C-alpha positions as CSV (number, residue, x, y, z in Angstrom):
1,M,34.7,-13.3,19.5
2,T,33.4,-9.8,20.2
3,N,30.9,-8.1,17.9
4,T,33.7,-5.7,16.9
5,E,36.0,-8.5,15.9
6,A,33.3,-10.4,14.0
7,A,32.2,-7.3,12.1
8,Q,35.8,-6.6,11.1
9,F,36.4,-10.1,10.0
10,F,33.3,-10.2,7.8
11,S,34.0,-6.8,6.3
12,D,37.7,-7.6,5.6
13,N,37.1,-11.1,4.2
14,L,34.2,-10.2,2.0
15,R,35.1,-6.6,1.2
16,L,31.6,-5.5,2.1
17,K,30.5,-2.1,0.9
18,T,28.3,-1.5,4.0
19,A,28.6,-2.5,7.6
20,P,27.1,-5.7,9.0
21,I,24.3,-4.7,11.3
22,A,23.1,-6.0,14.7
23,V,19.4,-6.1,15.5
24,R,17.8,-6.6,18.9
25,F,14.0,-6.9,19.7
26,L,13.7,-5.3,23.1
27,R,12.5,-7.5,26.0
28,A,10.5,-6.5,29.1
29,G,12.5,-4.1,31.2
30,E,14.8,-3.1,28.3
31,T,14.9,0.5,27.0
32,F,16.6,2.2,24.2
33,P,20.2,3.4,24.8
34,E,20.5,7.1,25.5
35,N,22.8,7.6,22.5
36,C,20.6,5.9,19.9
37,R,18.7,8.0,17.4
38,R,14.9,8.0,17.4
39,P,13.6,9.2,14.0
40,S,10.6,10.8,15.5
41,T,12.7,13.0,17.8
42,H,16.1,13.2,16.1
43,L,14.9,13.6,12.6
44,G,11.4,15.0,13.2
45,K,9.7,12.4,11.0
46,R,8.6,8.8,10.7
47,I,10.5,6.4,8.5
48,T,10.4,2.8,7.3
49,I,12.2,-0.1,9.0
50,C,14.3,-0.6,5.9
51,Q,15.3,3.0,6.0
52,A,16.6,2.4,9.5
53,V,18.6,-0.6,8.2
54,T,20.2,1.7,5.6
55,M,21.0,4.3,8.2
56,A,22.6,1.6,10.3
57,R,24.7,0.0,7.6
58,V,25.6,3.1,5.6
59,Y,25.7,5.9,8.2
60,S,26.8,3.6,11.1
61,W,23.9,5.1,13.2
62,E,22.3,3.2,16.1
63,I,18.6,3.5,15.6
64,G,15.7,2.9,18.0
65,L,12.2,2.2,16.5
66,D,8.9,2.3,18.2
67,K,5.4,2.9,16.9
68,E,5.8,6.6,16.7
69,D,8.9,6.3,14.6
70,L,7.4,4.3,11.8
71,V,5.3,5.0,8.7
72,C,5.4,1.7,6.8
73,V,2.0,0.1,7.3
74,P,2.9,-3.5,6.2
75,A,5.9,-3.5,8.5
76,M,4.0,-2.0,11.4
77,I,1.4,-4.8,11.0
78,T,4.0,-7.6,10.9
79,F,6.2,-6.2,13.6
80,G,3.4,-5.9,16.1
81,F,3.0,-2.1,16.1
82,T,-0.8,-2.0,15.4
83,R,-3.9,-3.0,17.3
84,A,-5.0,-5.5,14.6
85,S,-6.5,-8.5,16.2
86,R,-5.6,-10.7,13.2
87,P,-2.6,-8.9,11.7
88,M,-1.8,-11.4,9.0
89,D,-5.4,-11.3,7.8
90,T,-5.1,-7.5,7.7
91,L,-1.9,-7.8,5.7
92,A,-3.6,-10.3,3.3
93,K,-6.4,-7.8,2.6
94,L,-3.8,-5.0,2.0
95,F,-2.0,-7.3,-0.6
96,C,-5.3,-7.6,-2.4
97,D,-6.1,-3.9,-2.2
98,V,-2.8,-2.8,-3.7
99,G,-2.8,-5.5,-6.4
100,F,-0.1,-7.8,-5.0
101,A,-2.5,-10.8,-4.9
102,E,-5.1,-12.0,-7.4
103,K,-7.4,-13.6,-4.9
104,A,-8.1,-13.3,-1.1
105,D,-7.3,-16.9,-0.4
106,G,-4.0,-16.7,-2.2
107,A,-3.1,-13.6,-0.2
108,S,-4.0,-15.4,3.0
109,K,-1.9,-18.4,2.0
110,E,1.1,-16.2,1.5
111,T,0.8,-14.2,4.7
112,A,0.3,-17.4,6.7
113,G,3.8,-18.3,5.7
114,M,5.3,-15.1,6.8
115,F,6.9,-14.2,10.2
116,S,5.5,-11.7,12.6
117,L,5.9,-10.4,16.1
118,E,3.0,-10.4,18.6
119,K,1.9,-6.9,19.6
120,E,1.8,-7.8,23.3
121,N,5.6,-8.6,23.1
122,Q,6.6,-5.5,21.0
123,R,8.7,-3.2,23.0
124,G,10.8,-1.7,20.2
125,I,13.5,-2.5,17.7
126,L,17.2,-1.5,18.2
127,M,19.6,-1.8,15.4
128,G,23.0,-0.4,14.5
129,P,26.4,-1.4,13.0
130,L,27.6,-4.7,14.5
131,Q,31.0,-3.3,15.1
132,K,29.6,-0.8,17.7
133,A,26.9,-3.0,19.2
134,E,27.2,-3.2,23.0
135,Y,24.3,-5.8,23.2
136,E,23.7,-9.4,22.1
137,P,22.0,-9.2,18.7
138,D,19.0,-11.3,17.9
139,T,19.8,-11.1,14.2
140,V,22.8,-10.1,12.2
141,C,22.4,-8.9,8.6
142,M,25.0,-8.5,5.9
143,Y,24.2,-6.9,2.5
144,G,26.3,-8.0,-0.5
145,N,26.4,-9.0,-4.1
146,P,25.5,-12.7,-5.1
147,A,29.2,-13.7,-5.0
148,Q,29.6,-12.4,-1.4
149,I,26.4,-14.0,-0.3
150,M,27.7,-17.3,-1.9
151,R,30.7,-17.2,0.4
152,L,28.5,-16.7,3.4
153,V,26.3,-19.7,2.4
154,Q,29.5,-21.8,1.9
155,A,30.6,-20.7,5.4
156,W,27.3,-21.7,6.9
157,T,27.1,-25.1,5.2
158,F,30.7,-25.9,6.2
159,H,29.8,-26.0,9.8
160,S,26.1,-27.0,9.8
161,G,25.9,-29.4,6.9
162,S,22.5,-27.9,6.0
163,R,21.6,-25.6,3.1
164,V,20.3,-22.1,3.7
165,D,16.6,-21.4,3.1
166,G,15.2,-18.7,1.0
167,H,11.6,-17.6,1.2
168,F,10.8,-15.0,-1.4
169,G,7.7,-12.8,-1.9
170,G,9.2,-9.6,-3.3
171,K,7.5,-7.5,-0.6
172,V,7.7,-6.9,3.2
173,E,11.1,-8.7,3.0
174,C,12.2,-7.0,6.3
175,T,10.4,-9.9,7.9
176,E,12.7,-12.3,6.2
177,Y,16.0,-10.7,7.0
178,L,15.1,-9.5,10.5
179,L,12.4,-11.7,11.9
180,A,13.0,-15.1,10.3
181,P,16.5,-15.8,11.8
182,F,15.3,-14.6,15.2
183,K,12.1,-16.8,15.0
184,T,13.7,-20.0,13.5
185,G,17.2,-19.9,14.8
186,M,18.4,-20.5,11.3
187,P,20.0,-18.2,8.6
188,R,18.1,-16.7,5.7
189,I,18.9,-15.4,2.3
190,A,16.6,-12.5,1.3
191,I,16.0,-10.6,-1.9
192,P,15.1,-7.1,-0.8
193,G,11.6,-6.0,-1.8
194,M,9.9,-3.0,-3.3
195,G,10.1,-0.9,-0.1
196,D,13.8,-1.6,0.3
197,R,14.5,-0.3,-3.2
198,I,12.1,2.6,-3.2
199,F,12.6,4.0,0.3
200,S,16.0,2.7,1.5
201,M,17.9,2.9,-1.7
202,T,18.9,-0.7,-1.8
203,Q,20.8,-1.3,-5.0
204,D,19.8,-3.7,-7.8
205,E,22.7,-6.1,-7.1
206,E,22.3,-6.3,-3.4
207,M,21.0,-9.3,-1.5
208,V,20.9,-10.1,2.2
209,F,22.4,-12.9,4.3
210,A,20.9,-12.8,7.8
211,L,21.6,-15.2,10.8
212,P,20.8,-15.5,14.5
213,G,23.3,-13.5,16.5
214,G,24.3,-16.5,18.5
215,A,25.6,-18.2,15.3
216,M,28.2,-15.7,14.3
217,E,31.2,-17.6,15.7
218,N,30.3,-20.7,13.7
219,L,30.0,-18.5,10.6
220,V,33.4,-17.0,11.2
221,I,34.9,-20.5,11.5
222,G,33.2,-21.5,8.3
223,L,34.3,-18.5,6.3
224,R,37.9,-19.1,7.4
225,N,37.8,-22.8,6.3
226,A,35.2,-23.3,3.6
227,G,37.0,-24.1,0.3
228,R,40.4,-23.1,1.7
229,K,42.1,-26.1,0.1
230,I,41.1,-24.9,-3.4
231,G,41.7,-21.2,-2.7
232,A,38.0,-20.2,-2.4
233,R,37.7,-16.6,-1.4
234,Y,36.2,-13.2,-2.3
235,P,36.9,-11.6,-4.8
236,I,36.5,-14.8,-6.7
237,T,39.8,-15.6,-8.4
238,F,39.7,-16.2,-12.2
239,Y,41.2,-19.3,-13.8
240,Q,44.1,-18.4,-16.0
241,N,45.9,-21.6,-16.8
242,F,44.7,-21.9,-20.4
243,Q,45.9,-20.8,-23.9
244,P,43.5,-18.3,-25.6
245,E,42.1,-18.8,-29.1
246,F,42.0,-15.8,-31.4
247,P,39.8,-15.3,-34.5
248,K,41.2,-16.4,-37.9
249,P,42.6,-13.1,-39.1
250,Y,45.0,-13.1,-36.1
251,K,46.1,-16.6,-37.0
252,V,46.7,-15.6,-40.6
253,V,49.0,-12.8,-39.6
254,A,50.7,-15.1,-37.0
255,D,51.4,-17.6,-39.9
256,E,52.8,-14.9,-42.1
257,L,55.1,-13.7,-39.4
258,E,56.0,-17.2,-38.3
259,L,55.2,-16.3,-34.7
260,F,54.3,-19.8,-33.6
């Protein structure tokens, strides 16, 4: 299945409001495509990684990100765009400084459980709508409401027999929906954090389902088949095979009119 076919299938079956996106972490020798937009040159400004995600899923732009394109300090630390020798310790201190951690050891414990990219391997991030991606994505992300995400979880468990992990911190969640599937080879559910909501306009009801790019075909198979025997689908169908009960005044009038 091509990226275009997979993207169309997910969008049609889940009625997604925004496009599934494809993300690739550039390897040695890889460069940004000529037609991708670099915020520093095309927009004349630096942005956050989550803003690039919104541009990809809402505008259908292909975005290339390097150090000079970014302004989000926590993301730059975790995605390997700084010279920090111990990046997760640097992030832990930042959590304390801004009041996201009560104690230093607690902050260190949290950041030790987060995913990051090594700066020596950082050669840029490329992302865009899955439907247009002419590359093999490392991670595929889909934004949806809880019911849409539920269907994706059902699709995953249909094939794999394993439940989907969630790892929530409420901040720097781009590491969860971009890096975690790439690093672990497993899907992830993410609740977008503060930056997503402040800078990239992520809506209150939106969650993220992210998976390794190589797992898309299995997810398609699962979405086609999970719960099919009982009519599971999105939008969720309401059960209507029941007789409603009305308040007493309605029953009094019904008796007077001998309706039943």
